[in-house]
C-alpha distance (Angstrom), angle and dihedral (degrees) to the residues before:
residue distance angle dihedral
M1 . . .
M2 3.80 . .
Y3 3.85 89.3 .
V4 3.80 92.0 56.0
R5 3.79 92.3 47.1
F6 3.80 95.4 52.5
G7 3.80 96.9 30.9
W8 3.80 91.4 95.3
I9 3.82 90.2 54.2
R10 3.79 90.8 54.2
W11 3.80 89.8 47.3
L12 3.82 91.9 49.5
L13 3.82 92.6 47.7
A14 3.81 90.8 48.2
L15 3.80 90.0 50.5
I16 3.83 93.1 48.4
F17 3.81 94.4 46.5
G18 3.80 90.9 44.2
V19 3.81 92.7 53.5
V20 3.82 92.8 44.8
A21 3.81 93.0 46.5
G22 3.80 90.6 46.3
S23 3.80 92.9 50.6
C24 3.82 92.0 49.1
A25 3.81 97.5 42.4
A26 3.77 114.1 135.1
E27 3.79 116.9 -115.5
P28 3.80 123.5 -151.6
L29 3.80 115.4 -107.8
V30 3.79 128.7 -159.4
L31 3.78 111.0 177.1
E32 3.80 126.1 -179.8
M33 3.80 120.4 -165.2
N34 3.79 128.6 -177.7
F35 3.79 125.6 -151.8
D36 3.80 130.9 -173.0
I37 3.81 97.7 -155.2
K38 3.81 93.4 -167.7
N39 3.81 101.1 49.8
G40 3.81 108.3 12.0
L41 3.79 120.0 -168.6
P42 3.81 122.2 -40.2
G43 3.80 110.7 -95.8
L44 3.82 95.0 15.3
P45 3.81 126.4 96.4
N46 3.78 120.4 -100.3
E47 3.80 110.0 -174.9
Y48 3.79 136.7 163.7
T49 3.80 122.4 -179.8
K50 3.80 123.5 177.2
L51 3.81 132.3 -161.1
L52 3.83 110.6 -161.0
F53 3.80 116.1 -155.0
S54 3.81 110.7 -133.4
D55 3.80 94.0 -164.6
G56 3.81 97.1 95.6
S57 3.81 93.2 -104.1
N58 3.83 93.0 118.2
R59 3.81 91.0 -130.1
Y60 3.74 138.1 129.5
V61 3.79 136.9 179.6
A62 3.79 120.0 -138.7
L63 3.79 128.8 -163.1
V64 3.79 111.4 -156.6
R65 3.76 136.2 -173.8
R66 3.77 111.8 178.4
S67 3.77 134.2 167.6
G68 3.77 130.6 -144.4
T69 3.78 144.9 144.8
V70 3.78 139.1 -102.8
A71 3.80 111.3 -113.4
G72 3.78 123.3 -148.3
P73 3.79 135.7 10.7
G74 3.77 129.3 -51.6
L75 3.76 141.9 76.2
F76 3.84 94.4 -27.1
A77 3.84 99.8 34.1
G78 3.80 111.7 157.2
A79 3.80 94.2 7.6
T80 3.79 125.5 145.1
V81 3.80 118.5 -129.6
Q82 3.78 131.1 -154.3
D83 3.79 120.4 -164.6
W84 3.80 114.3 -152.6
G85 3.79 107.3 -173.4
L86 3.77 148.6 163.5
H87 3.81 114.2 -154.2
V88 3.80 127.8 -171.9
V89 3.81 111.2 -159.3
T90 3.80 132.0 -173.0
T91 3.81 113.9 -160.5
K92 3.83 102.6 -170.5
P93 2.98 144.7 86.6
E94 3.82 80.1 7.3
V95 3.78 131.8 -16.8
S96 3.79 113.8 -93.3
G97 3.74 134.4 152.3
K98 3.75 151.7 170.0
G99 3.74 130.3 -147.0
S100 3.74 142.7 -177.8
G101 3.72 130.7 -171.3
Y102 3.75 149.3 117.1
L103 3.76 135.4 -83.0
E104 3.79 117.3 -148.1
I105 3.81 109.9 -158.4
A106 3.81 115.4 -171.1
T107 3.79 132.4 177.0
A108 3.81 92.4 175.2
K109 3.78 134.6 0.2
S110 3.81 92.4 -88.9
D111 3.84 99.0 31.8
V112 3.79 104.5 80.1
V113 3.81 140.8 144.1
Y114 3.81 126.2 -162.7
L115 3.80 119.9 -151.5
R116 3.80 124.9 -170.4
T117 3.81 112.6 -143.1
E118 3.80 135.1 -163.6
L119 3.82 118.2 -169.2
R120 3.77 141.1 177.7
S121 3.77 129.7 -176.1
M122 3.76 124.3 -121.7
M123 3.79 123.0 -161.5
F124 3.77 120.3 -147.9
P125 3.82 123.0 -152.9
E126 3.77 119.8 -86.4
I127 3.78 117.3 -86.1
D128 3.80 116.3 -171.8
G129 3.81 89.8 -7.9
K130 3.83 94.7 -54.6
S131 3.77 127.5 102.4
D132 3.77 120.4 -148.6
S133 3.79 126.6 -143.7
V134 3.75 131.8 -165.0
F135 3.78 132.1 -177.4
V136 3.79 118.7 -132.9
G137 3.77 130.6 -180.0
T138 3.76 149.7 113.8
W139 3.79 138.6 -71.8
E140 3.80 135.9 -164.6
V141 3.79 135.3 -177.8
V142 3.81 109.2 -109.2
G143 3.80 100.2 168.5
A144 3.78 143.6 4.9
A145 3.80 138.7 -179.8
G146 3.79 140.0 -177.1
R147 3.78 115.3 12.1
F148 3.83 88.8 -5.7
S149 3.83 93.7 59.1
G150 3.78 111.7 134.8
L151 3.80 93.5 21.7
E152 3.79 115.4 143.1
G153 3.77 132.7 170.0
A154 3.79 149.1 125.8
G155 3.77 142.0 -155.9
T156 3.77 147.5 131.6
L157 3.77 132.1 -60.4
Q158 3.76 140.0 -159.8
V159 3.81 128.6 -164.2
K160 3.79 118.0 -156.9
S161 3.79 130.3 -171.5
V162 3.79 106.4 -124.9
S163 3.81 92.2 177.6
E164 3.79 138.3 -21.6
F165 3.82 92.2 -67.3
E166 3.82 104.7 16.7
R167 3.79 123.3 89.4
Q168 3.78 127.7 -174.2
W169 3.80 118.4 -156.0
I170 3.80 117.6 -161.9
L171 3.79 117.7 -168.7
T172 3.79 121.4 -171.4
G173 3.76 127.6 179.5
N174 3.77 142.2 86.8
V175 3.80 134.0 -61.8
N176 3.75 134.0 -175.4
R177 3.75 135.7 178.0
L178 3.77 118.5 -126.4
P179 3.80 114.4 -137.2
R180 3.80 112.6 -97.4
């Protein structure tokens, strides 16, 4: 008898939690961005400043601000991207580095997402006399405005050298939008 009396409460709670959980469910994200680190995008800054350590440590610190675009369809289709970063690089005995920064992804002046990034470089053994490096790391949403308000998410990233001046960033992870 007690089960029948409170059965509707259980049903109502299940319905409420089901709707809330469904509206906050994380969606997979695969995001590809392309940067021309020499020229950037017309009308957007493309800066690279380096501080060389003269203490024999074979290190330098670089401040970067680069612009690029989101490639492909999806949530950020057609967006511009600005990379604001601080990189610490060691040049000997082999090149290695770490970096942190922010990506600003905008589809319009008021529709913007900010991602915090952490990177480190990995060197792969020489093949045909050339070594290959790739940057790997993590990203997380730290702010959003406009149509991206309430967006949250996190994941991993990889930066590949496509050519001497072209870089391809690939972000994978999950995002969801909190109810407003």
